[in-house]
N, C-alpha and C positions, 0 to 999 in steps of 0.2 A: 240670622233666617233666609232663605231663601225672597225675594219676592216675588208679589204674583205674577209680573211681566216676566219672569226668568219660568214661569212655569207653562205647562202643553198641558190644557187641561184636556183639549181635545185627545190627547195620547190619553191622558187620565181614565177620561168613559169610554175609549177603545178598548182597555183593556191591554195598552201597549207601554203603559210607563213602569220603567225598571228604578227610577229613583225617588219615589213619593217619600221615602225614609230621609231625604235629605232638607224638605221642606214642608213635614209634617210632622205633628207630635208636640214634642216640648224642646226648644235652643233656647241656653246662654245668650242673654242679649244685651249691653250693655249696661244701664243699671239694676236687671232683672232678666226676666225671661219671657220667651214668645211661645204660645200656644194655640195649636191649629188642631180643630175635630171638622170629621165630615158626618154631619147629622142633617140629611136632608127633610126629615118628616117632623123633626125636634120641634115646640113652639118656641124655644130657648136652650141657653146651657150656661155654665159660670165653671170658671175653675175653682176648688175647693184646695185651696194651699194651707198645709201645715207649716202652723208657725212653731219656732223653738221650744216657746214657753205650753206646746202643747194643745193650743190654740188653733181651730181653723178658720179661714180667711176665705170667702167668697167673694171672686171676682168674677162679676158678669163679662159673656164676648157678645161682641157683634158679630152679625152675619157681613158678609164679606164676597167679592167676586159675583158668582149668581146666585149667591142665599143659598146655597146648598153644607156651604162652610160659616165655622164660626173658628173666631181668633180673638185673643186678648193679650195685651202685654201688660206682666205683673212686676212693677217695679219690688225692688229689692228679695225676690225668689232669688236662691242660693244652690247652685251643687249641689245636692244630698238631699233637697228639700221632697217631702211626700207630696203627691197630688193626684186627685183626680176627678173627672167631669161629671158635673152634674146637669143629668139631660133633662129637661122640662118636657114630658108628653103633652099631648092635645087634649088629653082628657082633665088635664090638673094637675097632674100625679108628677114624679119624677124617678128618674133611679140614678145611682151612682155607677158609674164605669170607672174601671181603668183606660189608659191610655192605648186605643189598636194600636200607634205606632210609637208608643214609647217603648225605651232603650233598654231602662234599668225597671227593677220593682222589688217592695217587699218581700220579704221571706215567707213562706203561706204561716198560717192561713190570714194571716194580713196580706191586703191586696193593693194597695196604692201604688201607682207608679212613682219613677224617682226621677227628678232632674238631674241629668248628667251632660257631660261633655266628654266623648270617645276621643277627642283629638287628641289627648294626654301621651297617648301611647306611641310611640318611634318605634317599627318592627325596624329589625336588622338581618332579613331574609330575603335581599334586593334578589341575588343569585339563585336561592332555591324558585323562587316566582320568574326568573325570566326562562329559565330551564325545565320547571314541571312539562309534563307532557299526560295525556289519558293514559299511558304505560301499555298500549293496543301489543305494541313490538317490545315490551319492557316487563320485569316482573313488578309482581302487582298480589302482592299479600297481604290479605285486610286481619286487624287484629280488633274485634268487632268490642266493645266495653258500655256496660252504664257506671257513669262516672260516681256515682252514689254508693256502689256497694262491691269495686275492685280491690278496692282494700278498703278499709275504716280506720280513724285513729281509738276506737273504744267501740263497746259492745251496746252504746245509745243508740237508736234507730236514726237519731237525729244526729249524731256524730259524723261530720263529713269532712275530710281532706279538702281544702281551698283548691282552686286552679292551680297555683304556682306550687303547692305542695304536691300535686300527683304531677306534674313535670318532674319534680326529682325522681321519683319514684318508678315511673311511668316508661320514660324515655331510655334509660340502660336498659330495662327489662325486655322491653320490644324491638331494641337493637340486637341483645342474646339471643331472640326468638327468631329473629332472622326476615319480621314482618317488614313490608315497606310502608305501610300506613296504619294507622289508627281511624277505626271509625267510633264516632261518639252515638250513642243512641240521643233521642232528640232533646237538647240543650235549651231550648225555647222555654220560655217562665210557664208550670203548667200547675196548678192547684191540686192535684191528687200524686201523690207518691208513686200507688198502686198502678198508676196508666205510665208509668215508665217517659212519662213526656210524650206520647204520643197524642193525647187529649190536653191539647194546651189553650192559654187563653190569651197569650202575648206575642206575638209571633216576631218581635224585634229584640225581646228582652234576655239576653243570657239568664238562666235561672240563679238568685240569689243564693240557692243551696251553698253551692262552693266559693262563691266570692264575687268580685265587683267586675263587671267587664273588661278593665282593662288586665286582671288575672287572667282570663280566658284569654285575650289577646297574648300575653306573654307565653301561655300555653302554648298556642300554635307557633307563636314564632319560634320558642326552643323547640321545638318538634322540625320545624323544618332547619335549623340550623346543625341538628343532628342526623339529618338525610332521612327525617321519617315525614311523610305524607300526611293530612289529618282532612276526614270527610264527617259530616255532619248530615244525622239522620232528619229531614225536613217532613212536614205532614201537612201536603196541601188539601187533603180529602175532609176533615173534619175539625172541631174545636168542643170545646169543655161547654157544657150547658151552664156555668154558672151566672145567676142573673146582671154582677157586677162586671165581665167578660164581655164577647163579643154578642152575645147573645141579644137579641128583641134590641140592639143598638140604641136606635133613634124613636122607639116605641113601634117600629115594624122591621121585621126580619131582612135589613139591611146588607148581612153577608150570608145569609143562608136562604136555602127553599121556604118558601111560605106556605108550602104542602107537604105534612108529614109522609106522605109516601115515599117520597125522595129526600127530603129536608133531615130525617130521622138515620142514621147510621145503626149497621150492626152492634153497634158497641154502646148505641144510648146518647152519642153525640149527634151535635149538630153538622148534616151536612154545606159547605160551601158553595152559594149558587157561582159556576164555571161559566155560566152564560150573561153576567152580570160583570161590567167594566171595571167597575170599581173594583170588585172582588178581584177581577186578574191580576189587576194594579198591585192590588194590595200583597197577592202572593207573590207574583213578580219583583217588587220590590223587596219582601222578605228575601229572596232569594240570591238577588243582588246583594243585599245586606250583608249577608252571610259570607258570600264571597269576597264582599269587598271589603267591606270596615275589619273583618276578621280574618281575611287570609285563607278562611278553607281552600280545601284544593278540590273538592270535589263536596255535591249533594246526594244523597241518597233519600228519593223519594216513598215514600209509603204508601202502600196499595192504590197504585196506578190504576188496577183494573175498575176500581170506584170511580176514578176518573172519565175513564175510556166508554164503560158501560154502565148503563144505568142502575146505579147500587152494587155495581159489582157484578152483575147477572148478565149474559151472553142474552138469555133469551127476552129480554127488554129492550135488547137492540143498542148500539152505537151512541152513546151520549156527543153527539159532534160539535157541539160545544166544548165540551171537555179536551175532544182531542184537539181540534183547533188550538186550543190555551197552550196544551203542553208542546207542541208545533212550535210556538210562537216563544215560549219560552226557555226550549232550548235551541234554538234558533238565537234569541236573545243573550241568554247569558255566554253560550260559547265566542259569540260576537264581542260582548264584553270582558271577558277572563278568557283568554289564549292558554290553554293547556288545562282545565280545569275538565272534570269528567262527572257526568250526570249517571247517575245510575238506578234505574228503574226495579222496586221490586213490585214482582206483575205475575200473579199464577196464571191469568187468562191466554188464549190462543190466539189474541190479537196480532195480526201480523204488522211485522216491519216496525219495531219498536227500536230496534237499533239504527233500521237506517235510515239515509238523512232527508231530510224533511222534502227535498227538491226531488228526492224520485217518492214521494208518497208516504214515507214513514215519519216515525216521532220523532226522532233524531237523538235519541240517547246513545248514550259509548256503551254502555253495559246494561243488560238484563240478567236479573236473577234465575237460576236455573231448578226451579223449586221442583220440576219432574226429576230431576238428576238427584237431588237430594231425598226425596221420597224413596223412588226405586231404588237410591244404593243404601238408604239405611235399612229399606224393607229386606235387601238380601244378606246383610248381616246379621240381621234381628232372626231370619230361618238357620237352621241347623244347616250341618254339611252333608247329611241325608238330602234335605230339600234341595238343598244349593244344585246339587248334582242335574235338578231340570228346572230348572230357573233361571240362568247364564244370562237372559235376556233381558234381567233387571239391570245388571253391568252393560249390558252392550246397546240396548235402545236409543240410550241420549243420544249416541253418534249417527241416528237415522234423521234425527233431527237439529242435530248441532251446528250444520251451517248456515241455518235459518238466523238464526241473530251472533249478537257478540255477548256470550253469556259467560255469566258470574259463577262459581261453584258456591252456594252457603250452607254452611250448618252453624245457622245464628242462633240469634238468646229465643226466636219462636220454636226451640225444639228441644228447649230445656227445662221448659215449663208446666204447667197445668196436667201433670200426669204421663207427661211422653217421657220423662228418663231423660239423662243428660246422655251424650253421644258414648260416651264409655260403657254405661248400664247398659244402652241399648244391645251392645253386644250379644252374641248367641251364649249360654253358659253360665258358668260359675262365675266366683270374682276372679280368679286366677286365669280364667278360661279369658276372659274381655281384653287383656293388655295388651296379647298376639295380636288378638281379631282388629282392635283400633289402631294398631300399629299399620296396619296393611292395610286399613280403608285410609288412613293418612298418607301413605303412600301412592295408593290408589288416586286419591283426589290430587296431589300434585302432578301425578302422571298423566292424566284424563287433560286434556285441552282445556282454557279456561282459566279465569282468572280465579281467586279463592278468599274468600272469609270464614273466618272461625270465630266464636265468641267464645270469650274471657272463662278460664277454669277448664275448657275444654283440652288444653293445652298440657296439664297435668294428670287429667285423667279422673275428674272432680265427677263424683256420683252423686249426691246432692243436688237436686234441683234448684235453680237458681231462685233466690229470693232478696228483692229487691233491698231489704231492711239489714241483710245482714252482709258482711264481706265474703269472698271463696275462702272456700277452705283449704288456705295457705297450711295448716299443720299435717297437710296428709303430704307433706315432700318430706318430713321425717321416715316417712315409708318406702321401702326400697324400689318397689315398683311405679309409686306415682314418680319418686326421685329419676326415677331409669327413663318413663315415659318423659318426661320436659327433657332430660337430658336428648331423648329420640327425635323430640320435638325440632329443641335450637340445631341440632345436626343435619334433619330433613329441610331447615330452613336454609341453612346456611348452602345445604346442595343443591337447593333451587333455584337461590337467587347467582349461581357460580356458573348453573350451565343453561345456558341458551337455547337449546336444544327445547327445553321443557317450558320457554316462554315465548320466543323470539317468534313463532308459528303458528298461536293461539288460533288464530281465525282464518289459516290459511288451509288448502285439504293439503299441500305437499308437507306440513307438519307434522300429519299424523299417519297412522296406518295399524290396523291391526295386524300383529303376528300370529295370535291365535284370538277366535272370538269361536271357537265349537269345543272346545275343552278336549283337548288332545290326551290331555290327565284327567283325572278326574277333580271338577272344581277349580281348574287351572285356566288363567288367560294371560295374555302378555300383550304389551303396548311398546309401539316403534314410534320414538317424537323425534324430529329431525329441526336443524337449523342450517344456516349457512354455514358453520361452524364444526356441528360437531353431531354426533349422533348417539340417543340415550335410551336403553330399552328397559320396561320394569313389566318383571315377570312375576306372577300371584299364584299362591298355592293355597284355597282358602278351605281345605280340605282338612280330615280330621287325620291323616294319615302323611307322610312324609312320599315326594314323587321325585324321580327324576325328569324335569320337563326338557321335550327336547321341539325346539320349534324351530321350522325352516324362515330362513330370511327372506324377505322380496328381492325378486333380479335385480333391483338399483343397487341392494344392499349384501350383496354376495361377494363383495370383493374384501369387507371387513374379516380379517384376520386373528384380531385382536379383541380382548375385552379385561377391562378392572371394574371389578364391583366397588361402587361408590357407596352402597350402604343396603346391607341387609336388615329387614327389622328383627331377624331372629338372635342378632349379636348378645353377647351376653352383657355388652355394657348397655345394652336397652331392658334386660329384663329376659332376654329367652336364651338359650341354651348351645347354641354354636358360637363357638371361640372367635373371637373379634377378631375380623379380616382372614377368616380360613373359609372363608364360602368358595363352595367346590364350582365353577364356571368357565365355559371356555367354548369356541367355536372350531367346528369342523364341516370341511363340506357344503357349508354354505347353511350350515345349521349349529343353532346356539343351543347348548345346554347346560343347564344347570340343576344343582341338585337342592330342592325347596324344602324346607323343613315344616311340618304342619302348619296351617294358618300362620303364613309368612307372605313376602315380600321381598325383590331382590331389584336395586336399582344398579345398571350396570351401563359403562360407557363404551361404545364401539370404536374399534381403530380400525 
């Protein structure tokens, strides 16, 4: 364990410490282990160490440095030993807590920390780590999943694949799907399965549901060696209320706000107090830990609006200390982890989320475009008759899109709590949902911005996600679902192969409307450009076939040939148009295509 002389306590109390995980918590040392905890208001503390025979040994801790910290060396402590801190309170009582900086925990409902040494694992991903980027001018297609319910080894809700078993199954699947990155819902330890990890208790402990920390390191390492990036959801806003966790840690609200008006979240959890340096250093160190110790390529920060605005309510005003925390966090992580990506889940109108901090922004790489998501799904839920008067739901996003670097999400939040799955949301009956869902995903790929899609959507799952059950893989026995997965795989391959769809996502010259005024009923057309190619995407979201003719922009009228890359109505995808027989040509600066009802075509211009 680091000596106190190597610790910058001023940085810790100022909220600028990114490496507290290296000197706090437990560390194996010599003939035992060292333990350190922050508990400034406690009257004392002890380490409660579980012994192999089931007994518990209590070892008193001594105050050190400025008296806010307590530490102990415990001879005989070994890797794998269970421990917790007994925090003695000023009123004479005590409360046992897991280690806020602990790096492993028991499986719930047990909640002790576990002494571990993460130095055993040796990564083999040097080439990946040296060449990775935030992908702003590269393809970025994210497959979001919940590790416990993507696939399961049996019907028991408590039966899960381990991290290394997940690697065996997940890596070939994601590569076939054409996704560039996997994003895991939170993997930091959490007591309640139904929170999906969003109400955590130990910011540095990989959940033991799926195995040991080294197994998670192996999963990330193997993803990298297979050419797939790894992103992790983290929750810097709130934490679980369990008494053995972070709540009232030293008898006072050490990590949360003391006032319930801002201290209790809308989910009933405790809000982190971002104006307190010790809290900021805890959160910054946790972020650094996942990027550094585990080699994750990026972090998606949950509920950012609840940090920049009090309780996420713009009417309450900006939480200046919260916004400052995010700026310092983004700058610090980018400096420490070149090529990492930081993603904000933010539904607010806070300006400059992805603008550099030097220009007054927050410094994120991407922001979720939840407006695009709501408008687009609303359009596809409407009948073709209503769509004739609702084209703005498809076109409005490009009015504000240049303001941020947006990522287009169809996430876990959209397939739960009575919202229906993405495929089920489509207008009409069972058979009619598939062509519309195919057109939706082509529109998503053609629209500027990187993309994220939740597990199960790729084969048109129709049952809402339940964290206790695996996805309905049995649906692939049905032709429409199997064909839908084939479509998604080939769409993913087309996306990665054609630079026009990603190279200039955030440049004005990378996008143009060919038609946003419905030259044919319920039809719209997009042109995407890169340095080396031009790709058009044309859509007919009407219930009737249309021969769709759209003029090309002046700079593109030199195009004389066109190659259809993909038609969502091809028979191989469950449609009615013979594969490869889509009628499409260019004449006199006009692109003409015959579009089946509820379909879209992706075409390369030459």
